[in-house]
C-alpha positions as CSV (number, residue, x, y, z in Angstrom):
1,M,0.0,0.0,0.0
2,K,1.3,3.4,-0.9
3,F,0.0,6.9,0.0
4,L,0.3,9.9,-2.4
5,C,0.3,13.5,-1.2
6,V,-2.7,15.2,-2.6
7,K,-0.9,18.6,-2.7
8,C,2.3,17.4,-4.5
9,D,1.3,14.1,-6.1
10,E,4.4,12.6,-4.5
11,Q,4.7,9.2,-2.8
12,M,4.6,9.7,1.0
13,K,7.2,7.9,3.2
14,Y,6.7,6.0,6.4
15,K,7.6,8.1,9.4
16,E,6.6,6.2,12.6
17,V,4.1,3.9,14.3
18,N,2.6,4.3,17.7
19,G,0.4,2.0,19.7
20,T,-2.3,2.9,22.2
21,N,-3.5,1.2,25.4
22,D,-6.7,0.0,23.7
23,G,-4.8,-2.0,21.0
24,S,-5.2,0.6,18.2
25,V,-2.2,1.6,16.2
26,S,-1.5,4.8,14.4
27,I,1.0,4.9,11.4
28,T,2.3,8.2,10.3
29,F,3.4,9.0,6.7
30,T,4.9,12.2,5.5
31,C,5.5,13.9,2.2
32,L,9.2,14.7,1.8
33,K,8.4,17.6,-0.6
34,C,5.8,19.7,1.4
35,R,6.0,17.9,4.8
36,N,2.3,17.2,4.7
37,E,1.4,14.2,7.0
38,V,-1.3,11.6,7.0
39,I,-2.1,9.1,9.8
40,L,-3.6,5.7,9.2
41,M,-5.4,4.5,12.3
42,T,-6.3,0.8,12.9
43,N,-8.8,-0.4,15.5
44,P,-7.9,-3.3,17.9
45,G,-9.3,-5.9,15.6
46,E,-7.4,-4.7,12.5
47,T,-4.3,-4.4,14.6
48,Q,-4.7,-8.0,15.7
49,L,-5.2,-9.1,12.1
50,V,-2.1,-7.3,10.9
51,R,0.0,-8.9,13.7
52,A,-1.5,-12.3,13.0
53,L,-0.5,-12.0,9.4
54,D,3.0,-10.9,10.5
55,V,2.8,-7.7,8.4
56,K,5.8,-5.5,8.7
57,I,4.9,-1.8,9.0
58,G,7.2,0.8,7.4
59,G,8.0,-0.8,4.1
60,K,10.7,-3.1,2.9
61,T,14.4,-2.5,3.3
62,V,15.4,-5.2,0.8
63,P,14.3,-5.6,-2.8
64,H,11.3,-7.8,-3.6
65,Q,12.2,-11.4,-4.3
66,P,10.4,-13.6,-6.9
67,M,7.7,-15.8,-5.3
68,E,8.6,-14.2,-1.9
69,L,5.1,-14.6,-0.4
70,L,4.8,-18.2,-1.4
71,R,8.3,-19.1,-0.2
72,G,7.7,-17.4,3.1
73,T,4.3,-19.1,3.6
74,L,5.7,-22.5,2.9
75,A,8.7,-22.0,5.1
76,K,6.5,-21.1,8.1
77,R,4.0,-24.0,7.6
78,S,2.1,-24.6,10.7
79,D,1.3,-28.2,11.7
80,Q,-2.1,-27.0,12.8
81,A,-2.9,-25.7,9.3
82,F,-3.5,-29.2,8.1
83,F,-5.5,-32.0,9.6
84,T,-3.5,-34.9,10.8
85,Q,-4.4,-38.0,12.8
86,E,-3.4,-36.1,15.9
87,N,-5.2,-32.8,15.4
88,A,-8.3,-33.9,13.3
89,P,-11.6,-32.9,15.0
90,D,-13.9,-35.6,16.2
91,E,-16.4,-36.4,13.4
92,N,-19.0,-37.1,16.1
93,L,-18.6,-33.6,17.6
94,A,-22.1,-32.0,17.9
95,W,-22.9,-28.3,17.7
96,S,-25.6,-26.7,19.9
97,K,-28.2,-24.6,18.1
98,E,-26.9,-21.5,19.9
99,A,-23.3,-22.2,18.8
100,E,-24.4,-22.8,15.2
101,D,-26.4,-19.5,15.2
102,R,-23.3,-17.7,16.4
103,L,-21.2,-19.3,13.7
104,V,-23.5,-17.9,11.1
105,N,-22.6,-14.4,12.3
106,A,-18.9,-15.0,11.3
107,P,-18.0,-13.6,7.9
108,S,-18.5,-16.2,5.2
109,F,-14.9,-16.2,4.1
110,V,-13.7,-17.3,7.6
111,R,-16.7,-19.3,8.8
112,E,-15.2,-22.7,7.9
113,M,-11.8,-21.8,9.4
114,V,-13.7,-20.7,12.6
115,R,-15.6,-24.0,12.6
116,R,-12.5,-26.2,12.2
117,G,-10.5,-24.2,14.7
118,T,-13.2,-24.4,17.3
119,E,-13.7,-28.2,16.6
120,R,-9.9,-28.8,17.1
121,Y,-10.1,-26.8,20.3
122,A,-13.1,-28.7,21.6
123,T,-11.6,-32.1,20.6
124,A,-8.3,-31.2,22.4
125,K,-10.2,-30.2,25.5
126,G,-12.3,-33.4,25.4
127,Y,-15.7,-31.7,24.8
128,N,-18.5,-33.8,23.1
129,E,-20.4,-30.7,21.9
130,V,-19.5,-27.2,20.8
131,T,-21.6,-24.7,22.8
132,S,-21.5,-21.0,23.2
133,Q,-19.3,-21.5,26.2
134,V,-16.8,-23.5,24.1
135,L,-16.8,-20.8,21.4
136,D,-16.0,-18.2,24.1
137,E,-13.2,-20.4,25.6
138,A,-11.7,-21.0,22.1
139,K,-11.7,-17.3,21.3
140,E,-10.1,-16.5,24.7
141,D,-7.5,-19.2,24.1
142,M,-6.7,-17.6,20.7
143,G,-6.3,-14.2,22.4
144,L,-9.6,-12.8,21.2
145,H,-12.2,-11.2,23.4
146,P,-15.4,-13.4,23.8
147,D,-17.6,-10.3,23.8
148,G,-15.9,-8.6,20.8
């Protein structure tokens, strides 16, 4: 992502990043020509997503390498990203109506990931059913706030 100065039509440069107590982050960019500044502010959820994706703020200091994203992703493969005999969810694991209703509220593009992650958590904890309480526990275990 790049920012252009509206006054000068020049690419702005990263200046600094500051965190707040509530989990928000502000990132300041400045125009080297006219010194105009712009601040990008993220809310706590966006900040958590950026950190989870291991995004580096401030731009690259080395040139882009071919297939860099793919190579980096493969190098950091997580054993939990794939089902194995050890981490596969129990196929007999039931979902309560309340938990299913809450799952529908998750954005469609992450719903299946939430389902599988919650099922792995429930299986690891020895639960026979995913309930709202199990959803809250799984979110808390992942560092998310159950009420957020």
